[in-house]
N, CA and C atoms as a LAMMPS dump frame, in Angstrom:
ITEM: TIMESTEP
0
ITEM: NUMBER OF ATOMS
324
ITEM: BOX BOUNDS ff ff ff
-5.0000000000000000e+02 5.0000000000000000e+02
-5.0000000000000000e+02 5.0000000000000000e+02
-5.0000000000000000e+02 5.0000000000000000e+02
ITEM: ATOMS id mol type element x y z
1 1 1 N 25.779 24.742 -377.681
2 1 2 C 26.255 25.636 -376.682
3 1 3 C 25.139 26.596 -376.395
4 2 1 N 24.406 27.045 -377.379
5 2 2 C 23.355 28.036 -377.155
6 2 3 C 22.26 27.462 -376.3
7 3 1 N 21.969 26.172 -376.511
8 3 2 C 20.887 25.582 -375.746
9 3 3 C 21.352 25.434 -374.247
10 4 1 N 22.646 25.171 -374.039
11 4 2 C 23.161 25.08 -372.742
12 4 3 C 23.014 26.488 -371.964
13 5 1 N 23.382 27.573 -372.681
14 5 2 C 23.234 28.89 -372.083
15 5 3 C 21.786 29.244 -371.725
16 6 1 N 20.845 28.873 -372.601
17 6 2 C 19.442 29.108 -372.347
18 6 3 C 18.901 28.279 -371.135
19 7 1 N 19.335 26.975 -371.097
20 7 2 C 18.995 26.209 -370.01
21 7 3 C 19.535 26.66 -368.657
22 8 1 N 20.793 27.139 -368.661
23 8 2 C 21.481 27.602 -367.497
24 8 3 C 20.813 28.912 -367.012
25 9 1 N 20.433 29.745 -368
26 9 2 C 19.75 31.065 -367.644
27 9 3 C 18.415 30.706 -367.014
28 10 1 N 17.647 29.822 -367.508
29 10 2 C 16.275 29.433 -366.99
30 10 3 C 16.479 28.919 -365.583
31 11 1 N 17.423 28.032 -365.34
32 11 2 C 17.669 27.47 -364.005
33 11 3 C 17.994 28.58 -363.002
34 12 1 N 18.896 29.462 -363.463
35 12 2 C 19.292 30.575 -362.55
36 12 3 C 18.086 31.526 -362.214
37 13 1 N 17.324 31.758 -363.201
38 13 2 C 16.191 32.611 -362.893
39 13 3 C 15.196 31.884 -361.941
40 14 1 N 15.017 30.602 -362.093
41 14 2 C 14.145 29.847 -361.22
42 14 3 C 14.71 29.812 -359.795
43 15 1 N 15.94 29.735 -359.585
44 15 2 C 16.585 29.823 -358.304
45 15 3 C 16.487 31.205 -357.66
46 16 1 N 16.673 32.171 -358.479
47 16 2 C 16.587 33.601 -357.998
48 16 3 C 15.228 33.911 -357.561
49 17 1 N 14.174 33.317 -358.173
50 17 2 C 12.849 33.653 -357.773
51 17 3 C 12.241 32.742 -356.807
52 18 1 N 12.951 31.818 -356.211
53 18 2 C 12.549 30.949 -355.173
54 18 3 C 12.031 31.588 -353.972
55 19 1 N 12.708 32.723 -353.605
56 19 2 C 12.198 33.549 -352.424
57 19 3 C 11.166 34.568 -352.912
58 20 1 N 9.99 34.448 -352.29
59 20 2 C 8.968 35.238 -352.732
60 20 3 C 9.069 36.655 -352.19
61 21 1 N 9.145 37.71 -353.02
62 21 2 C 9.283 39.122 -352.61
63 21 3 C 7.91 39.871 -352.799
64 22 1 N 7.439 40.555 -351.819
65 22 2 C 6.213 41.338 -351.848
66 22 3 C 6.313 42.632 -351.205
67 23 1 N 5.432 43.495 -351.341
68 23 2 C 5.32 44.767 -350.471
69 23 3 C 4.048 44.726 -349.722
70 24 1 N 4.156 45.194 -348.401
71 24 2 C 2.959 45.306 -347.683
72 24 3 C 2.944 46.743 -347.148
73 25 1 N 1.821 47.216 -346.796
74 25 2 C 1.564 48.508 -346.158
75 25 3 C 1.071 48.381 -344.775
76 26 1 N 1.743 48.868 -343.789
77 26 2 C 1.233 48.841 -342.369
78 26 3 C 0.701 50.208 -342.068
79 27 1 N -0.637 50.243 -341.68
80 27 2 C -1.301 51.541 -341.441
81 27 3 C -1.13 52.004 -340.013
82 28 1 N -0.711 51.187 -339.024
83 28 2 C -0.512 51.496 -337.697
84 28 3 C 0.874 50.887 -337.155
85 29 1 N 1.332 51.369 -336.059
86 29 2 C 2.574 50.783 -335.431
87 29 3 C 2.33 49.255 -335.417
88 30 1 N 3.314 48.488 -335.793
89 30 2 C 3.196 47.087 -335.747
90 30 3 C 4.398 46.424 -335.255
91 31 1 N 4.218 45.209 -334.639
92 31 2 C 5.408 44.471 -334.077
93 31 3 C 5.541 43.137 -334.878
94 32 1 N 6.755 42.962 -335.553
95 32 2 C 7.022 41.781 -336.169
96 32 3 C 8.413 41.275 -335.694
97 33 1 N 8.466 40.026 -335.255
98 33 2 C 9.771 39.478 -334.861
99 33 3 C 10.271 40.226 -333.605
100 34 1 N 9.455 40.746 -332.762
101 34 2 C 9.839 41.459 -331.593
102 34 3 C 10.269 42.846 -331.843
103 35 1 N 10.301 43.354 -333.078
104 35 2 C 10.676 44.731 -333.412
105 35 3 C 9.454 45.563 -333.862
106 36 1 N 9.388 46.745 -333.344
107 36 2 C 8.355 47.677 -333.747
108 36 3 C 8.602 48.347 -335.037
109 37 1 N 7.657 48.392 -335.925
110 37 2 C 7.711 49.01 -337.17
111 37 3 C 6.74 50.162 -337.248
112 38 1 N 7.175 51.394 -337.849
113 38 2 C 6.248 52.541 -338.008
114 38 3 C 5.352 52.247 -339.096
115 39 1 N 4.226 52.993 -339.301
116 39 2 C 3.305 52.876 -340.4
117 39 3 C 4.068 53.171 -341.67
118 40 1 N 3.824 52.397 -342.744
119 40 2 C 4.561 52.672 -344.03
120 40 3 C 4.603 51.477 -344.895
121 41 1 N 5.209 51.565 -346.017
122 41 2 C 5.381 50.478 -346.955
123 41 3 C 6.682 49.692 -346.695
124 42 1 N 6.55 48.357 -346.735
125 42 2 C 7.767 47.499 -346.485
126 42 3 C 7.903 46.444 -347.527
127 43 1 N 9.026 46.15 -347.934
128 43 2 C 9.342 44.929 -348.802
129 43 3 C 9.514 43.711 -347.852
130 44 1 N 8.743 42.691 -348.203
131 44 2 C 8.977 41.432 -347.427
132 44 3 C 9.402 40.399 -348.373
133 45 1 N 10.233 39.518 -347.783
134 45 2 C 10.78 38.376 -348.531
135 45 3 C 10.601 37.087 -347.714
136 46 1 N 9.896 36.2 -348.326
137 46 2 C 9.676 34.866 -347.641
138 46 3 C 10.629 33.875 -348.344
139 47 1 N 11.377 33.254 -347.523
140 47 2 C 12.36 32.302 -347.955
141 47 3 C 12.245 31.042 -347.022
142 48 1 N 11.543 30.056 -347.475
143 48 2 C 11.206 28.861 -346.595
144 48 3 C 10.384 29.291 -345.513
145 49 1 N 10.929 29.046 -344.283
146 49 2 C 10.203 29.386 -343.123
147 49 3 C 10.602 30.591 -342.33
148 50 1 N 11.191 31.627 -343.184
149 50 2 C 11.723 32.839 -342.643
150 50 3 C 11.201 33.963 -343.374
151 51 1 N 10.656 35.036 -342.657
152 51 2 C 10.209 36.218 -343.185
153 51 3 C 11.224 37.308 -342.92
154 52 1 N 11.679 38.058 -343.841
155 52 2 C 12.522 39.177 -343.72
156 52 3 C 11.822 40.444 -344.19
157 53 1 N 12.099 41.554 -343.331
158 53 2 C 11.599 42.855 -343.684
159 53 3 C 12.678 43.763 -343.618
160 54 1 N 12.822 44.539 -344.711
161 54 2 C 13.886 45.588 -344.734
162 54 3 C 13.279 46.941 -344.274
163 55 1 N 13.861 47.427 -343.17
164 55 2 C 13.453 48.738 -342.592
165 55 3 C 14.62 49.59 -342.568
166 56 1 N 14.873 50.441 -343.632
167 56 2 C 16.089 51.219 -343.65
168 56 3 C 17.341 50.385 -343.739
169 57 1 N 18.188 50.478 -342.847
170 57 2 C 19.381 49.712 -342.743
171 57 3 C 19.276 48.351 -342.024
172 58 1 N 18.163 48.331 -341.175
173 58 2 C 18.057 47.128 -340.404
174 58 3 C 17.098 46.065 -341.249
175 59 1 N 17.406 44.87 -340.936
176 59 2 C 16.52 43.742 -341.463
177 59 3 C 15.984 43.046 -340.366
178 60 1 N 14.685 42.936 -340.335
179 60 2 C 13.871 42.161 -339.258
180 60 3 C 13.601 40.747 -339.871
181 61 1 N 13.88 39.796 -339.011
182 61 2 C 13.494 38.379 -339.459
183 61 3 C 12.661 37.834 -338.438
184 62 1 N 11.726 36.973 -338.952
185 62 2 C 10.75 36.307 -337.988
186 62 3 C 10.399 34.936 -338.614
187 63 1 N 10.115 33.923 -337.773
188 63 2 C 9.678 32.632 -338.267
189 63 3 C 8.232 32.802 -338.953
190 64 1 N 8.082 32.112 -339.984
191 64 2 C 6.757 32.155 -340.717
192 64 3 C 6.279 30.797 -341.155
193 65 1 N 5.046 30.543 -341.127
194 65 2 C 4.447 29.388 -341.647
195 65 3 C 3.644 29.79 -342.898
196 66 1 N 4.009 29.262 -344.003
197 66 2 C 3.275 29.603 -345.276
198 66 3 C 2.166 28.627 -345.48
199 67 1 N 0.934 29.143 -345.603
200 67 2 C -0.237 28.29 -345.8
201 67 3 C -0.96 28.638 -347.098
202 68 1 N -1.732 27.7 -347.612
203 68 2 C -2.46 28.01 -348.848
204 68 3 C -3.963 27.954 -348.504
205 69 1 N -4.756 28.829 -348.974
206 69 2 C -6.132 28.811 -348.8
207 69 3 C -6.739 28.288 -350.189
208 70 1 N -8.078 27.933 -350.125
209 70 2 C -8.735 27.374 -351.275
210 70 3 C -8.989 28.609 -352.318
211 71 1 N -9.264 29.77 -351.736
212 71 2 C -9.64 30.93 -352.652
213 71 3 C -8.586 32 -352.533
214 72 1 N -8.365 32.66 -353.628
215 72 2 C -7.42 33.743 -353.649
216 72 3 C -7.914 34.948 -352.887
217 73 1 N -7.022 35.697 -352.257
218 73 2 C -7.303 36.909 -351.531
219 73 3 C -7.335 38.052 -352.506
220 74 1 N -8.454 38.927 -352.36
221 74 2 C -8.623 40.05 -353.254
222 74 3 C -7.506 41.08 -353.074
223 75 1 N -7.257 41.382 -351.708
224 75 2 C -6.336 42.376 -351.339
225 75 3 C -5.323 41.816 -350.268
226 76 1 N -4.236 42.531 -350.066
227 76 2 C -3.32 42.076 -349.017
228 76 3 C -3.884 42.648 -347.742
229 77 1 N -3.983 41.724 -346.738
230 77 2 C -4.456 42.178 -345.371
231 77 3 C -3.497 41.715 -344.283
232 78 1 N -3.369 42.531 -343.343
233 78 2 C -2.549 42.249 -342.176
234 78 3 C -3.455 42.03 -340.904
235 79 1 N -3.31 40.905 -340.202
236 79 2 C -4.053 40.729 -338.983
237 79 3 C -3.165 40.796 -337.846
238 80 1 N -3.805 41.344 -336.717
239 80 2 C -3.037 41.631 -335.483
240 80 3 C -3.565 40.951 -334.291
241 81 1 N -2.659 40.725 -333.3
242 81 2 C -3.105 40.387 -331.884
243 81 3 C -3.39 41.714 -331.202
244 82 1 N -3.888 41.569 -329.99
245 82 2 C -4.248 42.795 -329.244
246 82 3 C -3.103 43.758 -329.024
247 83 1 N -1.841 43.234 -328.938
248 83 2 C -0.737 44.009 -328.638
249 83 3 C 0.185 44.55 -329.819
250 84 1 N -0.567 44.891 -330.926
251 84 2 C 0.093 45.305 -332.162
252 84 3 C 0.957 44.37 -332.888
253 85 1 N 1.006 43.024 -332.397
254 85 2 C 1.773 42.107 -333.009
255 85 3 C 1.136 41.502 -334.257
256 86 1 N 1.845 41.467 -335.302
257 86 2 C 1.28 40.918 -336.61
258 86 3 C 1.208 39.362 -336.401
259 87 1 N 0.021 38.792 -336.686
260 87 2 C -0.158 37.399 -336.569
261 87 3 C -0.318 36.708 -337.902
262 88 1 N -0.712 37.493 -338.921
263 88 2 C -1.054 36.915 -340.172
264 88 3 C -0.942 38.061 -341.315
265 89 1 N -0.489 37.572 -342.471
266 89 2 C -0.451 38.432 -343.624
267 89 3 C -1.019 37.585 -344.824
268 90 1 N -2.121 38.109 -345.3
269 90 2 C -2.814 37.537 -346.438
270 90 3 C -2.413 38.253 -347.688
271 91 1 N -1.693 37.55 -348.607
272 91 2 C -1.184 38.216 -349.87
273 91 3 C -2.133 38.355 -350.969
274 92 1 N -2.643 39.521 -351.269
275 92 2 C -3.611 39.81 -352.311
276 92 3 C -3.17 39.266 -353.639
277 93 1 N -4.075 38.802 -354.428
278 93 2 C -3.857 38.226 -355.688
279 93 3 C -3.326 36.817 -355.627
280 94 1 N -3.291 36.295 -354.454
281 94 2 C -2.688 34.827 -354.29
282 94 3 C -3.589 34.169 -353.246
283 95 1 N -3.36 32.862 -353.106
284 95 2 C -4.082 32.099 -352.011
285 95 3 C -3.025 31.88 -350.83
286 96 1 N -2.041 32.672 -350.737
287 96 2 C -1.004 32.551 -349.717
288 96 3 C -1.215 33.275 -348.536
289 97 1 N -1.1 32.577 -347.333
290 97 2 C -1.325 33.19 -346.055
291 97 3 C 0.08 32.923 -345.199
292 98 1 N 0.522 34.006 -344.631
293 98 2 C 1.73 33.877 -343.953
294 98 3 C 1.311 33.96 -342.434
295 99 1 N 1.671 33.006 -341.644
296 99 2 C 1.239 32.935 -340.234
297 99 3 C 2.536 33.152 -339.434
298 100 1 N 2.5 34.245 -338.542
299 100 2 C 3.596 34.684 -337.764
300 100 3 C 3.327 34.341 -336.345
301 101 1 N 4.418 34.505 -335.479
302 101 2 C 4.175 34.39 -334.049
303 101 3 C 4.41 32.999 -333.549
304 102 1 N 3.865 32.622 -332.4
305 102 2 C 4.12 31.328 -331.775
306 102 3 C 3.735 30.154 -332.544
307 103 1 N 2.536 30.277 -333.295
308 103 2 C 2.052 29.222 -334.102
309 103 3 C 2.963 28.928 -335.258
310 104 1 N 3.645 29.914 -335.798
311 104 2 C 4.554 29.703 -336.912
312 104 3 C 5.889 28.915 -336.392
313 105 1 N 6.325 29.31 -335.239
314 105 2 C 7.564 28.699 -334.771
315 105 3 C 7.287 27.322 -334.165
316 106 1 N 6.098 27.052 -333.692
317 106 2 C 5.81 25.719 -333.218
318 106 3 C 5.548 24.781 -334.441
319 107 1 N 5.045 25.301 -335.512
320 107 2 C 4.663 24.338 -336.669
321 107 3 C 5.893 23.926 -337.449
322 108 1 N 7.079 24.732 -337.386
323 108 2 C 8.261 24.385 -338.127
324 108 3 C 9.219 23.5 -337.393
Protein backbone atom coordinates (compact mmCIF):
# COMPACT_ATOMS: atom_id res chain seq x y z
CA UNK A 1 0.00 0.00 0.00
CA UNK A 2 2.85 2.38 0.82
CA UNK A 3 4.39 1.86 -2.65
CA UNK A 4 1.01 2.59 -4.24
CA UNK A 5 0.72 5.91 -2.38
CA UNK A 6 4.24 6.94 -3.37
CA UNK A 7 3.62 6.00 -7.02
CA UNK A 8 0.30 7.88 -7.03
CA UNK A 9 1.93 10.97 -5.50
CA UNK A 10 4.69 10.88 -8.10
CA UNK A 11 2.22 10.65 -10.98
CA UNK A 12 0.07 13.46 -9.51
CA UNK A 13 3.12 15.68 -9.18
CA UNK A 14 4.15 15.00 -12.78
CA UNK A 15 0.67 15.89 -14.06
CA UNK A 16 0.56 19.06 -11.97
CA UNK A 17 3.90 20.24 -13.34
CA UNK A 18 2.97 19.53 -16.98
CA UNK A 19 2.02 23.17 -17.49
CA UNK A 20 5.16 25.29 -17.32
CA UNK A 21 4.88 28.32 -15.02
CA UNK A 22 7.31 31.24 -15.26
CA UNK A 23 7.51 34.94 -14.47
CA UNK A 24 8.37 37.59 -17.03
CA UNK A 25 9.01 41.32 -16.66
CA UNK A 26 7.63 43.73 -19.23
CA UNK A 27 9.53 47.03 -19.22
CA UNK A 28 7.19 48.90 -21.56
CA UNK A 29 3.51 48.71 -22.55
CA UNK A 30 3.02 45.44 -24.40
CA UNK A 31 0.27 43.68 -26.34
CA UNK A 32 -0.34 39.94 -25.93
CA UNK A 33 -3.41 38.20 -27.28
CA UNK A 34 -4.82 41.55 -28.41
CA UNK A 35 -4.78 42.89 -24.84
CA UNK A 36 -2.48 45.66 -23.64
CA UNK A 37 -0.42 45.06 -20.52
CA UNK A 38 1.27 47.75 -18.43
CA UNK A 39 4.94 47.43 -17.50
CA UNK A 40 5.44 45.03 -14.61
CA UNK A 41 5.96 41.42 -13.56
CA UNK A 42 3.57 38.77 -14.81
CA UNK A 43 3.18 35.06 -14.17
CA UNK A 44 2.86 33.11 -17.41
CA UNK A 45 1.65 29.55 -17.81
CA UNK A 46 2.28 27.52 -20.95
CA UNK A 47 -0.05 24.59 -21.37
CA UNK A 48 0.34 22.88 -24.74
CA UNK A 49 -0.22 25.52 -27.40
CA UNK A 50 -1.81 28.09 -25.05
CA UNK A 51 -0.12 30.91 -23.14
CA UNK A 52 -2.00 32.34 -20.15
CA UNK A 53 -1.07 35.54 -18.34
CA UNK A 54 -2.67 36.57 -15.08
CA UNK A 55 -3.20 40.34 -14.83
CA UNK A 56 -5.06 41.06 -11.62
CA UNK A 57 -8.51 39.54 -12.03
CA UNK A 58 -8.29 39.06 -15.79
CA UNK A 59 -6.53 36.22 -17.56
CA UNK A 60 -5.16 36.83 -21.03
CA UNK A 61 -4.75 33.85 -23.33
CA UNK A 62 -2.89 33.65 -26.62
CA UNK A 63 -1.84 30.89 -29.01
CA UNK A 64 1.80 29.98 -28.63
CA UNK A 65 4.25 27.73 -30.40
CA UNK A 66 6.92 26.25 -28.13
CA UNK A 67 10.31 25.84 -29.80
CA UNK A 68 13.65 24.57 -28.54
CA UNK A 69 16.97 26.14 -29.41
CA UNK A 70 20.33 24.37 -29.37
CA UNK A 71 21.78 26.65 -26.68
CA UNK A 72 20.25 27.77 -23.38
CA UNK A 73 19.28 31.43 -23.02
CA UNK A 74 21.19 33.30 -20.30
CA UNK A 75 18.29 35.61 -19.42
CA UNK A 76 14.61 35.91 -20.19
CA UNK A 77 14.07 38.22 -23.17
CA UNK A 78 10.90 39.56 -24.76
CA UNK A 79 10.90 40.47 -28.47
CA UNK A 80 8.41 42.86 -30.02
CA UNK A 81 6.91 43.81 -33.37
CA UNK A 82 6.79 47.51 -34.26
CA UNK A 83 3.33 47.92 -32.68
CA UNK A 84 4.21 46.83 -29.08
CA UNK A 85 2.98 43.31 -29.82
CA UNK A 86 5.04 40.57 -28.18
CA UNK A 87 6.23 38.14 -30.84
CA UNK A 88 8.63 35.98 -28.85
CA UNK A 89 9.62 35.18 -25.27
CA UNK A 90 12.96 33.47 -24.65
CA UNK A 91 12.99 31.82 -21.24
CA UNK A 92 16.26 32.36 -19.36
CA UNK A 93 17.99 29.28 -17.99
CA UNK A 94 16.36 27.07 -20.63
CA UNK A 95 16.48 26.51 -24.36
CA UNK A 96 12.74 27.23 -24.67
CA UNK A 97 11.42 29.92 -27.00
CA UNK A 98 7.73 30.89 -27.05
CA UNK A 99 6.57 32.22 -30.41
CA UNK A 100 3.37 34.31 -30.29
CA UNK A 101 1.23 35.99 -32.93
CA UNK A 102 0.23 34.85 -36.39
CA UNK A 103 3.15 32.44 -36.78
CA UNK A 104 2.08 30.61 -33.59
CA UNK A 105 -1.55 30.22 -34.64
CA UNK A 106 -0.61 29.13 -38.17
CA UNK A 107 1.82 26.48 -36.88
CA UNK A 108 -0.70 24.73 -34.62
